[in-house]
C-alpha positions in Angstrom: 23.5 56.1 4.5 25.8 58.6 2.7 27.0 56.5 -0.3 26.4 53.1 -1.8 29.1 51.7 0.6 29.2 54.0 3.6 27.0 54.7 6.7 27.5 57.3 9.3 26.8 56.5 13.0 28.0 57.4 16.5 31.4 56.2 17.6 30.0 55.0 20.9 27.7 52.6 19.0 30.6 50.7 17.4 33.8 51.3 19.5 33.1 48.3 21.8 31.3 45.9 19.5 33.3 43.3 17.6 32.9 43.9 13.8 31.7 40.3 13.4 28.6 40.9 15.5 27.4 44.2 14.0 25.1 44.3 11.0 23.7 47.2 9.1 20.1 46.8 8.1 18.6 49.3 5.6 15.0 49.7 4.5 13.4 48.6 7.8 10.4 50.5 9.0 8.2 48.0 10.9 10.2 45.2 12.6 7.0 43.3 13.3 6.4 42.4 9.7 8.5 40.8 7.0 7.3 43.3 4.4 6.4 46.8 5.2 3.1 47.8 3.5 0.8 50.8 3.8 -2.5 50.7 2.0 -1.6 49.2 -1.5 2.1 50.1 -1.4 4.8 47.7 -0.1 8.4 48.5 0.4 11.2 46.4 -1.0 12.7 43.8 1.4 15.3 45.0 3.9 19.0 44.9 2.8 21.4 43.4 5.3 25.2 44.2 5.3 28.3 43.3 7.2 30.8 46.1 7.9 34.3 45.6 6.6 35.8 48.7 8.1 34.7 51.0 10.9 36.7 54.3 11.4 36.2 57.0 13.9 38.3 60.1 14.8 41.4 59.7 17.0 40.0 62.6 19.0 36.9 60.6 19.9 36.3 60.8 23.7 33.6 58.4 24.9 32.9 59.9 28.4 32.4 63.4 27.0 30.8 62.2 23.7 33.2 64.5 21.8 33.8 63.7 18.1 31.2 60.9 18.5 31.0 60.0 14.8 32.0 56.9 12.9 32.0 55.8 9.3 31.1 52.2 8.4 32.2 50.7 5.1 29.8 48.0 3.9 30.8 44.7 2.4 28.9 45.4 -0.8 27.0 48.2 -2.5 23.5 49.2 -1.4 20.7 48.9 -4.0 19.0 52.3 -4.0 15.2 52.1 -3.9 12.4 54.5 -3.2 12.9 53.8 0.5 16.7 53.3 0.6 18.8 56.2 -0.6 21.5 58.4 0.8 20.9 61.3 3.0 22.4 64.6 1.8 25.3 66.2 3.5 25.3 70.0 3.9 28.2 72.0 2.5 30.3 73.9 5.1 28.6 77.2 4.4 25.1 75.7 4.9 25.4 75.5 8.7 23.2 78.5 9.4 20.5 77.2 7.1 20.3 73.9 8.9 21.8 74.2 12.3 20.8 77.6 13.5 19.3 78.1 17.0 15.6 77.5 17.1 15.6 75.7 13.8 13.4 72.6 13.9 15.1 69.3 13.1 13.9 65.7 13.2 15.6 62.8 14.9 14.8 59.2 13.9 15.5 56.0 15.8 14.5 52.6 17.3 15.1 53.6 21.0 13.1 52.7 24.1 9.6 54.1 24.1 9.4 53.8 27.9 11.4 52.3 30.8 9.0 49.3 31.0 9.8 48.0 27.5 13.5 46.9 27.3 13.3 46.0 23.6 12.7 49.4 22.1 10.4 50.5 19.3 9.2 48.0 16.7 8.3 50.8 14.3 10.8 53.5 13.4 10.1 56.6 15.4 10.7 60.3 14.7 10.5 63.4 16.8 10.8 67.0 15.9 13.3 69.0 18.1 14.4 72.6 18.2 18.1 73.4 18.1 19.0 75.1 21.3 21.9 77.4 22.3 25.1 76.0 23.7 24.4 77.9 27.0 21.1 76.1 27.3 22.8 72.8 26.4 25.6 73.3 29.0 22.9 74.0 31.6 21.1 70.7 30.8 24.3 68.6 30.7 26.3 70.2 33.5 28.5 67.1 34.0 29.8 67.2 30.4 32.4 69.5 28.9 30.7 70.3 25.6 32.9 71.3 22.6 32.3 73.4 19.5 31.8 70.2 17.4 28.7 69.4 19.4 25.1 70.8 19.1 22.0 70.3 21.1 18.3 69.9 20.2 15.4 69.7 22.5 13.8 72.1 24.9 10.3 70.9 24.1 8.7 69.3 27.1 8.3 65.5 26.7 10.2 65.4 23.4 13.7 64.0 23.1 15.7 61.2 21.5 15.5 58.0 23.6 18.0 55.5 24.8 18.8 53.3 21.8 18.4 56.1 19.2 22.2 56.8 19.2 23.8 56.7 15.8 20.6 57.8 14.1 20.3 61.0 12.1 19.5 64.5 13.2 18.0 65.7 9.9 16.3 68.5 8.2 13.9 68.1 5.3 13.9 70.8 2.7 11.5 71.1 -0.3 13.3 70.0 -3.5 12.2 70.6 -7.0 8.5 69.9 -6.3 9.3 66.3 -5.3 8.8 66.5 -1.6 11.5 67.0 1.0 15.1 66.1 0.5 16.7 65.2 3.9 20.0 66.6 5.0 22.0 65.2 7.9 22.9 68.0 10.3 24.0 65.8 13.1 24.1 62.3 14.6 22.2 61.3 17.8 24.8 60.9 20.5 23.1 61.3 23.9 19.9 62.6 25.3 18.1 63.4 28.5 16.0 60.2 28.5 
């Protein structure tokens, strides 16, 4: 979520799906329960939206995952809550702060936890990953021609985004005015080893 009406995702998540089938659900954490509660605190109900416009770059190349980004315009405004609010976008000069090699980032998603469970996670999962060099990335993805608009994170044994995490954020939390972390989107999950 980047504004009250716009969501970023991966192009390959929306380029084949008819708009009438896709929904955007905000505020979900535990799909097993109607209301997400922890101790004495409960989150507001989820917000469900229909996309009215999906745009992605003309340069988008599905087999190579180049320019794998899309912008979804929602049918109405999101109600910001403690749990639903926009992620920050870094300024162009901030790339070394957020995206430098060996920086630790976090990926979130609902992907498959293992190959024996075809439905994916019921609770939103996160994993911390290290940004790796493009040389290391090209070695891991020999069959792809990676471009300068792409970046890789991983290199930690047993840690990766999972199938079904695509379109989710690669994010970095930074302390903000003594209020806990403010999350910045530094990428969008596009593909992974698992």
